[in-house]
N, C-alpha and C positions, 0 to 999 in steps of 0.2 A: 730215107732219101740219102742219095750218094754226094760224098760233098764236091764242089763242083774242083777241077785241078789247077794248081796253083799257075801256069806255067800258060794259062789262055786267061783272054778277056771274059768277065763273069757280068752278067745284070740278073736280079732276081730278087726273089724274098731272103730272108734269111736262113729258110728251110734247109739250102743247100748247098750254102754261103762254102768258098774257099777255105781250108784246116791248114794247118803248118806253117801262116804269119799273122801276128797280132792282127786282130780289126776289133772295132769298137763292140761290145763296153769293153771289152781289154786294155788298160794302161798300154798307150803305145809311148815309143820312145821319141824325145825330143828331136832327133836326129837319128837319120837311117841312112846309109850309102851317100852319105853328104846334103840329104835333102832335109830340111826342113818339114818336120811333121804339119799338116793342112786336113783341117776339118771346117766343113760348113754346111749350112741347114738353110734351106729355102722350103718357103711357103706361100701357096698362091690361092687367090679365091677370084672367079669371074664370074658376073653376073651380067644382065642386061644394063642393071643399074650403076654398078661399080665394078672396077676390078683393084684389086688388092694384094701386096707383097709385100712380104719380111725376109729379110737374110744377116745371117750371121755367119764372116769367117775366120776362124784364126788360122794364121802361118806363124808356125813356130810360136812364140808367146805375143804375137799383136794379135789384136782383137779388131775386126771393122763391120759395121753393124749398117742395114740400110730398111730401111721401108718406103711404100710409094704408093699413094691412091688414087686410081682416077674416075672422077664425078662425071660420067659421061652426061648426064643433063645438067648440071651448070659448064660443063666441058673443063673445067680446072684437074690441074695435075698436081699433086703436092708430094713432094719426097726427101727427104735428109740422108745423109749417111756422118758416120762419126766413128771416129778412133777412141780404142779404150772404153767406151762408155757402157751402159748396162742399159739403156732405150728400150731395147726389144728381148722379150724374152719368148724363148721358142720351148714348148714345153711336148710332149708325147700328143694331148687332144687339145691345146689350148695354144693362141698367139695374142703375147698383148705388148703392147707399143703404147710410152706414156714420154711424148718429147714436145715440150714446149708449151703448147695449146692444143696439142693433138695427144688423144687417148683413142686407142682400138683395143677392143677385146674380142675376140673370137674363139669358142671352141666348137669344136668337130669331131665328129667320130673320124677312128685311122681309115685311110682308104690310100689306094693306088701309090704306094710308099716302095722304093725299090733301094737295092743297094748296088753300088759299081765296083768293083774290082779291077784292075789291069794291070799287067806285070811291065816295068818300065827299066830294062838294065837288070843292077842289083836291087832296083827298090820298086817300088808301087803305088798306083793310086787307088 
């Protein structure tokens, strides 16, 4: 498969990702074109009983984590966000949250993941 051009936006699997710019899992510079490196991961699950999401965002050296659970039957929503902690673990086929009295462990098969690339002046997202 041919690599996508780096001068146009891209969304897809990693099979045809753009080449010529560093992309994960390569090590990325902390600063590029005056912009801090940003990396985020987000996972969500939805069912008739509950909805759950967890996220981790890194902007330069800063880390923020978030999780939320909506229990439809009890109509309760719980959420937390933290800076610098490691209460949310996102692995390729597993999400684990341990935060106070909340513990969530979910394993799953890889599905519907995609990558996004967009050039922005001398930098890219």
